[in-house]
Residue frames as qw, qx, qy, qz and C-alpha x, y, z in Angstrom:
[[0.178, 0.139, -0.351, 0.909, -64.58, 135.69, 126.38],
 [0.176, -0.631, -0.732, 0.189, -67.22, 136.40, 128.96],
 [0.077, 0.609, 0.200, 0.764, -68.92, 139.72, 128.65],
 [0.031, -0.266, 0.448, -0.853, -69.67, 142.19, 131.45],
 [0.678, -0.227, -0.033, -0.698, -73.32, 141.15, 131.85],
 [0.872, -0.016, -0.489, -0.008, -72.46, 137.43, 131.97],
 [0.438, 0.231, -0.580, 0.647, -69.67, 138.19, 134.45],
 [0.300, -0.281, 0.279, -0.868, -72.06, 140.25, 136.59],
 [0.838, -0.184, -0.195, -0.475, -74.67, 137.50, 136.51],
 [0.747, 0.069, -0.600, 0.278, -71.99, 134.84, 137.60],
 [0.154, 0.204, -0.556, 0.791, -71.07, 137.09, 140.69],
 [0.560, -0.204, 0.118, -0.794, -74.76, 137.54, 141.56],
 [0.898, -0.084, -0.298, -0.314, -75.63, 133.81, 141.27],
 [0.473, 0.296, -0.719, 0.414, -72.45, 132.79, 143.21],
 [0.187, -0.222, 0.575, -0.765, -74.39, 133.71, 146.46],
 [0.784, -0.134, -0.130, -0.592, -77.50, 131.45, 145.85],
 [0.300, -0.327, 0.862, -0.246, -77.45, 128.72, 148.37],
 [0.338, -0.073, -0.893, -0.288, -78.73, 125.26, 147.66],
 [0.581, -0.421, -0.045, -0.695, -82.21, 125.02, 149.18],
 [0.924, -0.260, -0.268, -0.076, -81.59, 121.55, 150.69],
 [0.771, -0.266, -0.179, 0.551, -78.01, 122.19, 151.90],
 [0.069, 0.983, 0.132, 0.106, -77.89, 125.93, 152.48],
 [0.498, -0.738, 0.270, 0.367, -74.20, 125.98, 153.46],
 [0.469, -0.081, 0.604, 0.639, -73.12, 125.45, 149.79],
 [0.373, 0.539, -0.077, -0.751, -74.06, 127.52, 146.75],
 [0.847, 0.413, 0.275, -0.189, -75.49, 126.12, 143.64],
 [0.485, 0.767, -0.421, -0.001, -72.27, 126.95, 141.90],
 [0.218, -0.560, 0.779, -0.180, -70.14, 125.02, 144.54],
 [0.717, 0.055, 0.666, -0.198, -72.43, 121.96, 144.01],
 [0.187, -0.166, 0.757, 0.603, -71.98, 122.24, 140.29],
 [0.328, 0.629, 0.697, -0.109, -75.70, 122.84, 139.64],
 [0.261, 0.896, -0.046, -0.357, -74.95, 126.32, 138.05],
 [0.827, 0.120, 0.403, 0.373, -73.33, 125.26, 134.83],
 [0.422, 0.194, 0.303, 0.832, -73.13, 128.17, 132.55],
 [0.148, 0.806, 0.303, -0.486, -74.11, 131.80, 132.04],
 [0.493, 0.145, 0.542, 0.666, -74.19, 132.84, 128.43],
 [0.270, 0.624, 0.085, -0.728, -75.15, 135.99, 126.43],
 [0.374, 0.261, 0.758, 0.467, -76.80, 135.25, 123.06],
 [0.087, 0.585, 0.472, 0.654, -78.02, 138.15, 120.93],
 [0.117, -0.448, 0.190, -0.866, -78.04, 140.55, 124.03],
 [0.778, -0.439, -0.069, -0.445, -79.99, 138.09, 126.22],
 [0.131, -0.487, 0.806, -0.310, -78.71, 136.20, 129.16],
 [0.850, -0.032, -0.448, -0.276, -79.07, 132.40, 129.46],
 [0.302, -0.537, 0.707, -0.348, -78.38, 130.56, 132.69],
 [0.745, 0.091, -0.630, -0.199, -77.89, 126.81, 132.57],
 [0.435, -0.440, 0.642, -0.452, -78.51, 124.61, 135.58],
 [0.606, 0.104, -0.775, -0.145, -78.32, 120.86, 136.03],
 [0.760, -0.506, 0.046, -0.406, -80.17, 119.00, 138.68],
 [0.218, -0.511, 0.819, -0.147, -78.24, 116.60, 141.03],
 [0.259, 0.130, 0.952, 0.097, -80.65, 114.02, 139.84],
 [0.080, -0.276, -0.621, -0.729, -83.52, 114.10, 137.33],
 [0.399, -0.643, -0.615, -0.221, -86.31, 114.14, 139.96],
 [0.342, -0.113, -0.417, 0.834, -84.75, 116.74, 142.23],
 [0.119, -0.781, -0.613, 0.020, -87.63, 118.70, 143.94],
 [0.301, -0.705, -0.096, 0.635, -85.52, 121.76, 144.55],
 [0.440, 0.148, 0.496, 0.734, -85.07, 122.61, 140.91],
 [0.000, -0.775, -0.504, -0.381, -88.12, 124.81, 140.64],
 [0.398, -0.881, -0.125, 0.224, -87.08, 126.82, 143.73],
 [0.574, -0.315, 0.294, 0.697, -83.49, 127.17, 142.37],
 [0.284, 0.495, 0.532, 0.626, -84.92, 128.40, 139.00],
 [0.162, -0.896, -0.367, -0.190, -87.03, 130.98, 140.83],
 [0.518, -0.754, 0.025, 0.403, -84.14, 132.13, 142.93],
 [0.519, -0.018, 0.389, 0.761, -81.88, 132.60, 139.96],
 [0.156, 0.641, 0.473, 0.584, -84.43, 134.73, 138.26],
 [0.351, -0.893, -0.279, -0.043, -85.20, 136.75, 141.40],
 [0.617, -0.523, 0.098, 0.580, -81.54, 137.35, 142.21],
 [0.409, 0.132, 0.428, 0.795, -80.84, 138.58, 138.76],
 [0.010, -0.749, -0.485, -0.451, -84.06, 140.71, 138.48],
 [0.455, -0.813, -0.248, 0.265, -83.18, 142.45, 141.82],
 [0.428, -0.500, 0.246, 0.711, -80.14, 143.82, 140.12],
 [0.400, 0.686, -0.092, -0.601, -81.82, 144.71, 136.78],
 [0.096, 0.314, -0.863, -0.385, -80.71, 141.66, 134.90],
 [0.824, 0.142, 0.278, -0.474, -83.11, 139.21, 133.35],
 [0.079, 0.373, -0.886, -0.264, -82.24, 135.76, 131.94],
 [0.878, 0.018, -0.270, -0.395, -83.92, 132.73, 130.51],
 [0.462, -0.448, 0.735, -0.214, -83.16, 129.72, 132.89],
 [0.782, 0.243, -0.489, -0.301, -82.54, 126.41, 131.10],
 [0.729, -0.388, 0.543, -0.156, -82.46, 123.12, 132.91],
 [0.589, 0.514, -0.589, -0.207, -80.09, 120.84, 131.10],
 [0.904, -0.276, 0.244, -0.216, -80.12, 117.12, 131.87],
 [0.918, 0.157, 0.152, 0.330, -77.19, 116.06, 129.67],
 [0.515, 0.109, -0.825, 0.205, -74.47, 115.57, 130.53],
 [0.646, -0.632, -0.412, -0.114, -75.91, 114.27, 133.77],
 [0.224, -0.832, 0.354, -0.364, -74.71, 115.99, 136.93],
 [0.835, -0.019, -0.470, 0.285, -71.90, 114.02, 138.75],
 [0.595, -0.777, -0.080, 0.186, -70.49, 114.61, 142.26],
 [0.685, 0.021, 0.124, 0.718, -67.19, 115.34, 140.46],
 [0.150, 0.690, 0.238, 0.666, -68.70, 118.78, 139.78],
 [0.480, -0.864, -0.155, -0.011, -68.71, 119.76, 143.45],
 [0.264, 0.802, -0.360, 0.398, -65.88, 122.21, 144.10],
 [0.555, 0.016, -0.641, 0.530, -63.21, 121.59, 146.78],
 [0.112, -0.222, 0.329, -0.911, -64.68, 124.53, 148.59],
 [0.715, -0.210, -0.223, -0.628, -68.13, 122.88, 148.44],
 [0.805, -0.095, -0.581, 0.072, -66.67, 119.64, 149.78],
 [0.314, 0.119, -0.565, 0.753, -65.09, 121.42, 152.74],
 [0.393, -0.192, 0.157, -0.885, -68.35, 123.17, 153.54],
 [0.812, -0.148, -0.423, -0.375, -70.20, 119.91, 153.38],
 [0.656, 0.003, -0.648, 0.387, -67.78, 118.28, 155.71],
 [0.043, 0.158, -0.393, 0.905, -67.93, 121.28, 158.17],
 [0.582, -0.168, -0.064, -0.793, -71.76, 121.03, 158.07],
 [0.567, -0.177, 0.721, -0.355, -71.62, 117.40, 159.10],
 [0.885, 0.386, 0.137, -0.222, -72.15, 115.82, 155.69],
 [0.602, -0.324, 0.586, 0.435, -69.36, 113.54, 154.32],
 [0.427, 0.642, -0.296, -0.564, -68.46, 114.85, 150.85],
 [0.959, 0.252, 0.104, -0.071, -68.33, 112.19, 148.04],
 [0.545, -0.349, 0.576, 0.499, -65.19, 110.49, 146.94],
 [0.222, 0.423, -0.471, -0.741, -64.52, 110.80, 143.24],
 [0.828, 0.305, 0.249, -0.399, -67.12, 109.20, 141.05],
 [0.617, -0.113, 0.690, 0.361, -65.96, 106.33, 138.88],
 [0.295, 0.564, -0.305, -0.709, -65.70, 107.28, 135.14],
 [0.099, 0.190, -0.918, -0.333, -66.04, 103.72, 133.86],
 [0.042, -0.390, -0.920, 0.024, -69.68, 103.10, 134.76],
 [0.232, -0.365, -0.226, -0.873, -72.93, 104.85, 134.14],
 [0.759, -0.464, -0.172, -0.423, -75.04, 102.66, 136.56],
 [0.201, 0.330, -0.805, 0.451, -73.65, 101.63, 139.91],
 [0.704, -0.456, -0.461, -0.290, -75.59, 99.25, 142.19],
 [0.464, -0.696, 0.370, -0.403, -75.50, 99.47, 145.92],
 [0.865, 0.093, -0.469, 0.152, -73.14, 96.76, 147.30],
 [0.673, -0.702, 0.049, 0.226, -71.07, 96.15, 150.35],
 [0.235, 0.902, -0.360, -0.039, -67.79, 97.78, 150.04],
 [0.851, 0.263, -0.396, 0.223, -64.71, 95.70, 149.27],
 [0.745, -0.544, -0.131, 0.363, -62.19, 95.13, 152.06],
 [0.583, 0.043, 0.091, 0.806, -59.69, 97.35, 150.28],
 [0.003, -0.744, -0.320, -0.586, -62.06, 100.21, 150.12],
 [0.248, 0.124, -0.522, 0.806, -61.06, 102.86, 152.76],
 [0.153, -0.621, -0.726, 0.251, -64.70, 103.66, 153.64],
 [0.032, 0.789, 0.243, 0.564, -66.36, 106.87, 154.10],
 [0.344, 0.116, -0.458, 0.811, -64.65, 109.31, 156.62],
 [0.280, -0.730, -0.586, 0.212, -66.77, 110.54, 159.48],
 [0.223, 0.700, 0.055, 0.676, -67.14, 114.39, 159.21],
 [0.557, -0.799, -0.052, -0.221, -67.23, 114.52, 163.01],
 [0.681, -0.624, 0.357, 0.142, -64.17, 112.68, 164.10],
 [0.257, 0.709, -0.597, -0.275, -62.40, 111.76, 160.78],
 [0.504, -0.218, 0.835, -0.039, -62.53, 107.95, 161.35],
 [0.446, 0.237, -0.655, -0.562, -62.91, 105.64, 158.43],
 [0.036, -0.128, -0.975, 0.178, -64.60, 103.06, 160.72],
 [0.457, 0.194, 0.180, -0.849, -68.04, 103.77, 159.44],
 [0.232, 0.204, 0.942, 0.133, -70.98, 101.81, 158.21],
 [0.292, -0.132, -0.327, -0.889, -73.90, 102.60, 156.00],
 [0.285, 0.164, 0.750, -0.575, -77.21, 102.40, 157.79],
 [0.545, 0.620, 0.521, -0.217, -79.43, 103.23, 154.81],
 [0.498, 0.144, 0.459, 0.721, -78.63, 103.77, 151.17],
 [0.004, 0.652, 0.369, 0.662, -81.16, 106.67, 151.19],
 [0.308, -0.243, -0.493, 0.776, -81.16, 109.56, 153.64],
 [0.161, 0.624, 0.355, -0.677, -82.89, 112.95, 153.92],
 [0.533, 0.637, -0.167, -0.532, -82.61, 113.27, 150.15],
 [0.972, 0.203, 0.121, -0.001, -82.10, 110.61, 147.47],
 [0.600, 0.685, -0.311, 0.273, -78.65, 111.81, 146.68],
 [0.147, -0.596, 0.657, -0.438, -77.35, 111.14, 150.21],
 [0.737, -0.170, -0.654, -0.020, -76.99, 107.89, 152.27],
 [0.540, -0.735, 0.199, -0.357, -77.17, 107.60, 156.06],
 [0.682, 0.282, -0.596, 0.317, -74.04, 106.40, 157.76],
 [0.614, -0.775, 0.065, -0.135, -72.81, 105.95, 161.36],
 [0.269, 0.646, -0.646, 0.306, -69.31, 106.24, 162.72],
 [0.858, -0.251, -0.447, 0.030, -68.42, 103.15, 164.75],
 [0.530, 0.135, -0.412, 0.729, -65.93, 105.19, 166.71],
 [0.064, -0.062, 0.280, -0.956, -67.70, 108.34, 167.85],
 [0.141, 0.392, 0.881, -0.225, -71.15, 106.69, 167.29],
 [0.250, 0.556, 0.134, -0.782, -72.59, 109.75, 165.49],
 [0.587, 0.537, 0.589, 0.138, -74.91, 109.32, 162.50],
 [0.013, -0.599, 0.232, 0.766, -74.15, 111.45, 159.42],
 [0.735, 0.617, 0.201, -0.198, -75.20, 111.91, 155.82],
 [0.490, -0.330, 0.563, 0.578, -72.90, 110.92, 152.99],
 [0.501, 0.652, -0.101, -0.560, -73.28, 112.60, 149.64],
 [0.840, 0.081, 0.519, 0.136, -73.20, 109.49, 147.27],
 [0.109, -0.499, 0.532, 0.676, -70.76, 109.69, 144.40],
 [0.602, 0.428, 0.660, 0.133, -72.36, 109.36, 140.93]]
């Protein structure tokens, strides 16, 4: 059972936007993992989208500041295991990414830890363009504005877009 202070903290932290993609919250991206109370102290658990994510320091600072502004204080713990997966992005988060012009990830495969970049098989439906919805897209670069995204182009509307890589 979640206590009042932990519930209050969840509500406060729900509003913290991801610093790199400000249209989604850290909770919608699955970065905010837990809010626990132990012996009267709050602990907030966050998990980076990848181990070298440069935004984690800022996220940690924003978590502390948001809680402190309402009189709550918490220890912020960065947990690397289990590793973050795009499966943790909420459906609301995926809708917000698409509306922002970033193709949300398809479900990550559960049978592999390491996936190598390769050409997609003919049966693969492709990445849908967030602008026009077409599956007639191609990867331009496996890395985009951040390491967790790839750069794609729609071959129908010709618009470039980011794709949040599944992993």
